[in-house]
C-alpha positions as CSV (number, residue, x, y, z in Angstrom):
1,X,276.1,108.2,-30.8
2,X,273.3,106.5,-29.1
3,X,271.9,106.0,-32.5
4,X,274.5,104.4,-34.2
5,X,275.1,102.0,-30.8
6,X,271.5,100.7,-31.6
7,X,271.5,100.7,-35.2
8,X,273.2,97.2,-35.5
9,X,270.5,95.4,-33.2
10,X,267.8,96.8,-35.3
11,X,269.7,95.7,-38.7
12,X,270.4,92.3,-37.0
13,X,266.7,91.5,-36.4
14,X,265.9,92.7,-39.8
15,X,268.2,90.1,-41.2
16,X,266.9,87.3,-39.2
17,X,263.4,87.9,-40.1
18,X,264.9,88.0,-43.8
19,X,266.6,84.7,-43.2
20,X,263.3,83.3,-41.6
21,X,261.1,84.4,-44.4
22,X,263.7,82.7,-47.2
23,X,263.9,79.6,-45.0
24,X,260.0,79.5,-44.6
25,X,259.5,80.0,-48.5
26,X,262.5,77.4,-49.3
27,X,260.5,74.9,-47.0
28,X,257.3,75.2,-48.6
29,X,258.8,75.2,-52.2
30,X,260.5,71.9,-51.3
31,X,257.6,70.2,-49.6
32,X,255.7,71.4,-52.8
33,X,258.1,70.1,-55.3
34,X,258.2,66.9,-53.3
35,X,254.4,66.6,-53.4
36,X,254.4,67.0,-57.2
37,X,257.4,64.6,-57.7
38,X,254.8,61.9,-55.9
39,X,251.9,62.7,-58.0
40,X,251.6,62.0,-61.8
41,X,248.9,62.7,-64.1
42,X,247.5,59.4,-64.1
43,X,247.6,59.4,-60.0
44,X,245.2,62.3,-60.1
45,X,242.8,60.8,-62.8
46,X,242.5,58.0,-60.2
47,X,241.7,60.1,-57.2
48,X,239.3,62.1,-59.2
49,X,237.5,58.9,-60.0
50,X,237.7,57.9,-56.3
51,X,236.2,61.4,-55.4
52,X,233.7,61.3,-58.4
53,X,232.1,57.7,-57.2
54,X,231.2,59.1,-53.5
55,X,229.2,61.8,-54.2
56,X,227.4,63.5,-51.6
57,X,228.3,61.7,-48.4
58,X,231.4,63.7,-48.4
59,X,229.7,66.2,-47.1
60,X,229.7,64.5,-43.8
61,X,233.5,65.4,-43.5
62,X,232.6,68.4,-42.2
63,X,231.0,67.4,-39.0
64,X,233.7,65.8,-37.2
65,X,235.8,69.5,-37.6
66,X,232.8,71.3,-36.0
67,X,233.1,68.3,-33.2
68,X,236.6,69.1,-32.7
69,X,236.0,72.8,-32.2
70,X,233.2,72.1,-29.6
71,X,235.3,69.7,-27.7
72,X,238.3,72.5,-27.8
73,X,235.8,75.6,-26.3
74,X,234.5,72.7,-23.6
75,X,238.1,72.2,-22.1
76,X,238.9,75.9,-22.6
77,X,235.6,76.6,-20.4
78,X,236.6,74.1,-18.0
79,X,240.1,76.0,-17.5
80,X,238.4,79.0,-17.2
81,X,236.0,77.8,-14.8
82,X,239.0,77.0,-12.3
83,X,240.4,80.2,-13.1
84,X,237.1,81.7,-11.4
85,X,235.7,83.3,-14.5
86,X,233.1,80.6,-15.6
87,X,231.5,81.3,-19.3
88,X,228.7,79.8,-21.1
89,X,229.8,77.2,-23.6
90,X,227.6,78.3,-26.6
91,X,229.9,81.8,-26.2
92,X,233.0,79.7,-25.9
93,X,232.0,77.9,-29.3
94,X,231.1,81.3,-31.2
95,X,234.2,82.4,-30.3
96,X,236.3,79.2,-31.2
97,X,234.3,79.6,-34.5
98,X,235.2,83.1,-35.1
99,X,239.2,82.3,-35.0
100,X,239.0,79.4,-37.0
101,X,239.6,80.8,-40.6
102,X,242.9,82.9,-39.1
103,X,244.4,79.1,-37.4
104,X,243.6,77.5,-41.0
105,X,244.9,80.1,-43.2
106,X,247.9,82.3,-42.3
107,X,251.2,81.4,-41.9
108,X,251.9,80.6,-38.1
109,X,247.8,81.2,-38.0
110,X,247.6,78.9,-34.2
111,X,249.7,82.1,-33.0
112,X,248.0,84.9,-34.6
113,X,244.5,82.9,-33.4
114,X,245.7,83.2,-29.6
115,X,246.1,86.7,-29.6
116,X,242.6,87.1,-31.5
117,X,241.1,84.9,-28.7
118,X,242.8,86.9,-25.8
119,X,241.3,90.2,-27.5
120,X,237.7,88.4,-28.1
121,X,237.8,87.0,-24.6
122,X,238.3,90.6,-23.2
123,X,235.6,92.3,-25.4
124,X,232.8,89.8,-25.5
125,X,233.0,88.2,-22.4
126,X,235.0,90.7,-20.1
127,X,237.8,88.0,-19.1
128,X,240.7,90.1,-17.9
129,X,243.8,89.9,-20.1
130,X,246.1,88.0,-17.3
131,X,243.3,85.2,-16.8
132,X,242.5,85.0,-20.7
133,X,246.3,84.5,-21.2
134,X,246.7,82.2,-18.6
135,X,243.6,80.1,-20.2
136,X,245.2,79.8,-23.5
137,X,248.9,78.9,-22.1
138,X,247.0,76.2,-20.1
139,X,244.8,75.0,-23.0
140,X,247.9,74.6,-25.1
141,X,249.7,72.4,-22.6
142,X,246.7,70.4,-22.1
143,X,246.1,70.1,-25.9
144,X,249.7,69.2,-26.3
145,X,249.3,66.5,-23.6
146,X,246.5,65.1,-25.1
147,X,248.2,64.7,-28.5
148,X,251.1,62.6,-26.4
149,X,248.4,60.3,-25.2
150,X,246.9,60.1,-28.5
151,X,250.2,59.3,-30.4
152,X,251.0,56.6,-27.7
153,X,247.7,54.9,-28.4
154,X,248.2,55.0,-31.8
155,X,251.9,53.4,-31.1
156,X,250.5,50.5,-28.8
157,X,247.8,49.7,-31.2
158,X,249.8,49.2,-34.2
159,X,252.2,47.3,-31.9
160,X,249.7,45.0,-31.1
161,X,248.5,44.2,-34.3
162,X,251.9,43.9,-35.9
163,X,253.1,41.6,-33.0
164,X,249.8,39.6,-33.3
165,X,250.3,39.0,-37.1
166,X,247.2,40.6,-37.5
167,X,248.9,42.7,-40.6
168,X,250.3,41.8,-43.3
169,X,252.6,44.7,-43.9
170,X,255.3,45.7,-41.5
171,X,254.7,49.0,-40.1
172,X,258.0,49.4,-37.9
173,X,258.4,53.1,-39.1
174,X,255.1,54.3,-38.3
175,X,255.5,52.8,-35.0
176,X,258.7,54.8,-34.1
177,X,257.2,57.9,-35.6
178,X,254.0,57.4,-33.2
179,X,256.5,56.6,-30.2
180,X,258.7,59.6,-31.1
181,X,255.9,61.9,-31.5
182,X,254.5,60.6,-27.9
183,X,258.1,61.1,-26.5
184,X,258.5,64.7,-27.9
185,X,254.7,66.1,-27.2
186,X,255.3,64.9,-23.4
187,X,258.3,66.6,-22.9
188,X,256.7,69.5,-24.4
189,X,253.6,69.6,-22.4
190,X,255.5,68.6,-19.3
191,X,258.0,71.5,-19.7
192,X,255.0,74.1,-20.4
193,X,253.0,72.9,-17.3
194,X,256.2,73.0,-15.3
195,X,256.8,76.3,-16.1
196,X,253.3,77.7,-15.3
197,X,253.2,76.5,-12.2
198,X,256.7,77.9,-11.0
199,X,255.5,80.9,-8.8
200,X,258.3,83.1,-10.2
201,X,258.5,82.4,-13.9
202,X,257.1,85.8,-14.9
203,X,259.1,87.8,-12.7
204,X,262.3,85.7,-14.0
205,X,261.0,86.6,-17.6
206,X,260.4,90.2,-17.1
207,X,264.0,90.5,-15.3
208,X,265.6,89.1,-18.5
209,X,263.6,90.8,-20.7
210,X,264.5,94.2,-19.2
211,X,267.9,93.6,-19.6
212,X,267.9,94.3,-23.3
213,X,270.1,96.9,-24.6
214,X,267.6,98.9,-26.6
215,X,266.0,101.5,-24.0
216,X,262.5,102.0,-26.2
217,X,262.3,98.1,-25.6
218,X,262.7,98.1,-21.9
219,X,260.0,101.1,-21.3
220,X,257.8,99.0,-23.2
221,X,258.6,95.7,-21.6
222,X,258.5,97.6,-17.8
223,X,255.0,98.9,-18.8
224,X,253.6,95.3,-19.2
225,X,255.8,93.6,-16.5
226,X,253.0,94.1,-14.1
227,X,250.2,92.2,-16.4
228,X,253.0,89.4,-16.7
229,X,252.9,89.0,-12.9
230,X,249.2,88.9,-13.2
231,X,249.5,86.2,-15.5
232,X,251.8,84.2,-13.4
233,X,249.1,84.8,-10.5
234,X,246.2,83.4,-12.2
235,X,248.2,80.6,-13.8
236,X,249.4,79.7,-9.9
237,X,245.9,80.0,-8.9
238,X,244.8,77.1,-11.3
239,X,247.6,74.5,-9.7
240,X,245.9,75.3,-6.5
241,X,242.4,73.6,-7.7
242,X,241.6,69.8,-7.0
243,X,243.7,67.7,-8.8
244,X,240.5,65.8,-10.1
245,X,239.1,68.9,-11.7
246,X,242.3,69.5,-13.6
247,X,242.8,66.2,-14.9
248,X,238.8,66.3,-15.7
249,X,240.4,69.3,-18.2
250,X,242.8,66.8,-20.3
251,X,239.3,64.7,-21.6
252,X,237.8,67.4,-23.9
253,X,241.0,67.9,-25.6
254,X,241.5,64.3,-26.1
255,X,238.1,63.8,-27.5
256,X,239.1,66.5,-29.7
257,X,241.9,64.7,-31.1
258,X,239.7,61.6,-31.3
259,X,237.2,63.3,-33.4
260,X,240.2,64.2,-35.6
261,X,240.9,60.6,-36.0
262,X,237.1,59.7,-37.0
263,X,237.2,62.2,-39.6
264,X,240.0,60.7,-41.3
265,X,238.5,57.1,-40.9
266,X,235.4,58.8,-42.4
267,X,237.4,60.4,-45.4
268,X,239.0,57.0,-46.1
269,X,235.8,54.8,-45.9
270,X,234.5,57.0,-48.4
271,X,237.2,56.3,-50.5
272,X,237.0,52.6,-50.2
273,X,239.8,52.2,-47.9
274,X,239.6,50.3,-44.7
275,X,242.6,50.9,-42.3
276,X,242.0,49.3,-38.6
277,X,242.1,52.0,-35.7
278,X,245.5,52.4,-34.7
279,X,246.7,52.8,-38.5
280,X,244.2,55.7,-38.9
281,X,245.0,57.3,-35.4
282,X,248.8,57.2,-36.6
283,X,248.0,58.9,-40.1
284,X,246.1,61.6,-38.4
285,X,248.4,62.0,-35.3
286,X,251.4,62.4,-37.5
287,X,250.2,64.5,-39.9
288,X,248.8,66.9,-36.9
289,X,252.5,66.8,-35.1
290,X,254.0,67.7,-38.5
291,X,251.7,70.5,-39.1
292,X,252.3,71.8,-35.7
293,X,256.3,71.3,-36.2
294,X,255.8,73.9,-39.4
295,X,253.6,76.0,-37.9
296,X,254.9,79.0,-39.9
297,X,253.4,77.4,-43.2
298,X,249.9,77.6,-43.7
299,X,247.6,74.6,-42.5
300,X,251.2,73.1,-42.9
301,X,251.1,73.0,-46.8
302,X,253.0,70.8,-48.5
303,X,255.0,69.2,-45.7
304,X,251.4,67.3,-43.9
305,X,250.2,66.4,-47.4
306,X,253.4,65.0,-48.6
307,X,253.9,63.0,-45.2
308,X,250.2,61.4,-45.4
309,X,250.8,60.2,-48.6
310,X,254.1,58.4,-47.7
311,X,252.3,57.0,-44.5
312,X,249.4,55.5,-46.3
313,X,252.1,53.4,-48.5
314,X,253.9,52.7,-45.3
315,X,250.4,51.4,-43.7
316,X,249.8,49.1,-46.9
317,X,247.4,51.1,-48.8
318,X,247.0,49.9,-52.4
319,X,247.5,52.7,-54.7
320,X,248.7,55.2,-51.7
321,X,249.7,57.9,-54.4
322,X,246.0,58.1,-55.9
323,X,244.6,57.4,-52.6
324,X,246.7,60.1,-51.1
325,X,246.0,62.5,-53.7
326,X,242.1,62.1,-53.2
327,X,242.6,62.1,-49.6
328,X,244.4,65.5,-49.5
329,X,242.0,67.1,-51.6
330,X,238.9,66.2,-49.2
331,X,240.9,67.5,-46.4
332,X,242.0,70.9,-47.9
333,X,238.4,71.0,-49.6
334,X,237.3,70.9,-46.1
335,X,239.4,73.4,-44.7
336,X,238.7,75.9,-47.6
337,X,235.0,75.4,-46.2
338,X,236.0,76.3,-42.5
339,X,238.1,79.2,-43.4
340,X,235.3,81.0,-45.3
341,X,233.0,80.2,-42.8
342,X,234.9,80.9,-39.6
343,X,236.0,84.2,-42.1
344,X,232.0,84.9,-42.4
345,X,231.1,84.5,-38.6
346,X,233.7,86.6,-37.7
347,X,232.8,89.6,-40.1
348,X,228.8,89.1,-39.3
349,X,229.5,88.4,-35.2
350,X,228.1,91.5,-33.4
351,X,230.5,92.7,-30.7
């Protein structure tokens, strides 16, 4: 009787997974189809010509990604220091490099990378699971908060350009997209910080999870409830630190986003496209936001690419399809390099 009683929930879970898998594949297929409809053979030929004219300077595009990982490691290190676990910056950068391949290559790679970071923090640096989990949650909150600032900067810059008649092309849609993204990321970041600051969030979550109607799952949750309470305590300790120390943690994450903007600017300059700072911020920020929203697709494949190509047209770039195709090729080639580099570093690193 008990087996029959709990067979239905398991079946429901399997069905839900199948539906989600189908939706993921359908979205990826739709994005790729839309991309192929935008790009024609003539556009590919012009894109190839654009890339061929640049040559070796395109290798410089690899540098900003290394800077973004260094900034991410710096912000993460500041958080760990506040939590009472100071770690050498070199070790944090090594750990960040180790998980880059997972972050870029796998569906839901950013989520999988967080689990690997947690394991490597414990194995390599002897950081307790609770402290490591709190640092990752806080780091994600800061990263999303910095993205909100980044999107707001892009919106304000484009708006000033538009109303001062510096630009000859209307950019109302990009401004609205920036503003909407800034509001969305502010709400998400604020909700995360609020939840982490609450003194009883883990206790509340543990009680809710313990009410699930599957005995084996209840036992599994009960065995890990103490870990949730420890994580809650670590996160609470973070908010007891002076405000100035906590605010300082935001700077590296904001620099991380700005380094990505420099990468976008550098690629466009190599391709002979000149955009002002606000337009570059918009192109990178909206693409990154969409990539985060479709985290279940590897590196936002298709969705991010199509959106950036459309944004190039909205920002007044001549021949946006050919330029967009070249831009996407360079971006994806850079990611392939770091996927291979990260995988090699993870494999060769002695733990």
